[in-house]
C-alpha positions in Angstrom: 198.4 165.9 236.8 198.7 163.8 233.7 197.5 165.1 230.4 194.0 164.3 229.3 193.9 162.1 226.2 191.7 163.1 223.3 190.8 160.7 220.4 190.3 162.9 217.4 188.9 161.7 214.0 189.0 164.1 211.0 189.9 163.4 207.4 190.6 167.0 206.4 194.3 167.3 206.9 194.5 171.0 207.2 191.6 171.3 209.7 193.0 168.3 211.7 196.5 169.9 211.9 195.1 173.2 213.1 192.6 171.7 215.6 195.2 169.2 217.0 197.8 172.0 217.3 195.4 174.3 219.2 194.3 171.6 221.6 197.9 170.6 222.3 198.7 174.2 223.1 195.8 174.0 225.6 197.6 171.1 227.3 195.8 168.1 225.8 197.4 164.9 224.4 195.7 164.5 221.0 195.7 161.3 219.0 194.5 162.0 215.5 193.1 159.4 213.0 192.2 160.2 209.4 189.3 157.8 209.2 186.8 156.0 211.4 188.2 152.6 211.0 191.7 153.7 212.3 189.9 155.5 215.1 188.0 152.5 216.4 191.2 150.4 216.2 193.1 152.9 218.3 190.2 153.2 220.8 190.3 149.4 221.3 194.0 149.5 222.1 194.3 152.6 224.4 192.3 154.5 227.0 191.0 158.0 226.3 189.2 160.7 228.3 187.1 162.2 225.5 186.3 161.6 221.8 186.0 164.3 219.1 184.7 163.1 215.7 184.0 164.4 212.3 181.0 162.8 210.6 181.8 162.5 206.9 184.9 160.3 206.8 186.0 157.3 204.7 185.8 153.6 205.7 183.6 154.4 208.8 181.7 157.6 209.3 181.3 159.4 212.6 177.8 158.1 213.2 179.0 154.5 212.8 182.1 155.2 214.9 180.0 156.7 217.8 177.6 153.7 217.7 180.5 151.2 217.8 182.1 153.0 220.8 178.9 153.3 222.7 178.5 149.5 222.5 181.7 149.1 224.6 181.8 152.3 226.6 178.7 154.1 227.7 180.3 157.0 229.6 183.2 158.5 227.6 182.1 162.0 226.3 181.7 162.2 222.5 181.6 165.5 220.6 180.7 165.7 216.9 182.3 168.4 214.7 180.6 168.5 211.4 179.7 170.5 208.3 176.3 168.7 208.3 173.9 171.5 209.6 170.5 169.8 209.2 168.5 169.4 212.4 168.0 165.7 211.5 171.8 165.1 211.5 172.2 166.8 214.9 169.3 164.7 216.3 170.7 161.5 214.8 174.1 162.2 216.4 172.6 162.8 219.8 170.4 159.6 219.6 173.5 157.6 218.8 175.0 158.7 222.1 176.9 161.9 221.4 177.0 164.4 224.2 177.3 167.5 222.0 177.4 168.6 218.3 179.4 171.6 217.0 178.8 172.8 213.4 181.8 173.7 211.2 183.3 176.3 211.1 183.6 176.1 214.9 185.4 178.3 217.5 188.4 176.6 219.1 187.6 178.6 222.3 184.1 177.1 222.4 185.5 173.6 221.7 188.0 173.9 224.5 185.3 175.1 226.9 183.1 172.2 226.1 186.0 169.8 226.5 186.7 171.3 229.9 183.1 170.9 231.0 182.8 167.3 230.0 186.1 166.3 231.5 185.3 168.0 234.8 182.0 166.2 235.0 183.6 162.9 234.1 186.3 163.3 236.8 183.7 164.3 239.3 181.7 161.1 238.6 184.8 159.0 239.0 185.6 160.3 242.5 182.1 160.4 243.8 180.8 157.4 245.8 178.3 155.1 244.2 174.8 156.3 244.5 171.7 154.5 243.3 168.2 155.7 242.7 165.0 153.6 242.5 163.1 154.4 239.3 160.0 152.2 239.2 161.2 148.6 238.7 164.7 149.9 237.7 167.8 151.0 239.6 169.6 154.0 238.3 173.4 154.3 238.7 174.3 157.9 237.8 178.0 157.3 238.3 178.1 154.7 235.5 175.2 156.1 233.4 173.1 152.9 233.8 169.5 152.1 234.2 169.1 148.4 235.1 167.0 145.6 236.7 167.4 141.9 236.9 166.4 141.4 233.2 168.0 144.3 231.3 170.6 147.0 231.4 170.3 150.3 229.5 173.4 152.5 228.9 172.7 156.2 229.0 174.9 159.0 227.7 176.3 161.4 230.2 173.7 164.0 229.3 170.8 161.6 229.6 172.1 160.5 233.0 172.4 164.1 234.2 168.9 164.8 233.0 167.4 161.8 234.7 169.3 162.6 237.9 168.0 166.2 237.8 164.4 164.9 237.4 164.8 162.4 240.2 166.2 165.1 242.5 163.2 167.2 241.7 160.5 164.6 241.2 156.9 165.9 241.3 158.1 169.4 240.8 157.8 171.6 237.7 161.2 172.4 236.1 161.3 175.3 233.7 162.9 174.5 230.3 165.5 177.2 230.8 166.4 175.8 234.2 167.1 172.4 232.8 169.1 173.8 229.9 171.3 175.9 232.2 171.8 173.0 234.6 172.9 170.7 231.7 174.5 173.0 229.2 175.1 176.3 231.0 172.8 178.3 228.7 169.3 178.1 227.2 170.1 178.3 223.5 167.2 177.3 221.2 169.2 174.5 219.5 170.1 173.0 222.9 166.4 173.0 223.6 166.0 170.7 220.5 168.7 168.4 222.0 166.8 168.4 225.3 163.7 167.1 223.5 165.7 164.2 222.1 167.0 163.2 225.5 163.5 163.4 227.1 162.1 161.3 224.3 164.7 158.7 225.0 164.0 158.6 228.7 160.3 158.2 228.0 161.0 155.2 225.8 163.2 153.6 228.5 160.5 154.1 231.1 157.5 153.4 228.9 156.3 150.4 231.0 156.6 152.3 234.3 152.9 153.2 234.7 153.5 155.3 237.9 156.1 157.5 236.2 155.4 160.2 233.6 157.4 163.0 232.1 154.9 165.8 231.4 155.5 168.4 228.8 154.0 171.7 230.2 153.7 173.8 227.1 155.5 177.0 227.3 156.8 176.3 230.8 158.9 173.1 231.0 158.6 169.6 232.3 157.4 167.6 235.4 158.8 164.2 236.3 155.9 162.7 238.2 156.1 159.6 240.4 152.8 158.3 241.9 153.0 155.9 244.8 
C-alpha cells in the first residue's frame, strides 16, 4: 500500500520537526509548510489524504487556510493543532469545516489515532457504492458529503455527513447524546459534546425550510430526527 500523504502547516520550526519526524516514523509521508500561503499553494498542486494545520501562522492563518480548502474540497479531513484554547476558537474551526481540534501541547499518540480514524473512514467512503438519501426536497450523498437539489448544493464536512447519516438511519427515534458521540468520535467527552452541538446547529440551518423535518433537543437525553409524512 502506498503511503498516505499529510499536508502539515506549522510555523514553529522545532514543533514542526518533532511532529513531522514522529508521523514519518508511523509510516506517513508528511509535506510541511511554514505558513498558510505556501500550504494552499502546495495543496493546489498535489493530492493529499489529510490536512493538519496550526492556526496562528503568518501570511494566511489556519482558519483562512481551512476555509480556502473547503471551497475546492469538501471531503478531505482537516485537523487543527492550536495553542488557542478558547471554546469560541474551537467552535469557529469546526464551523469552517475542520473535523477535529487538538489543543497544544498535544499527544503524538492521540494525533496518530485520530489520523488513523479519519483515513479509515475516508477510504471506506471511497470504496463504498454510491448511496443517496431523500431529505425533504434534498438528496443526500454521504459518500461525497453533499446535500443538494436542482437549485443548490451544500458541502458538508465528514463529521456533519456522518451525523446526518446516523440521524437518517435512525429517523423518528431518540438517540442518546452519548450514543451519538461514541458513534462519531469513539467517546463521549464533554468538549466533543460542544462540537456535536455545532454540527447539529449547522444541519438545522441547512434544513430550515424543510417543514416536515425537525431535530429535537431532548434535554438531558439526546436528540430526535423527526420526519413527518
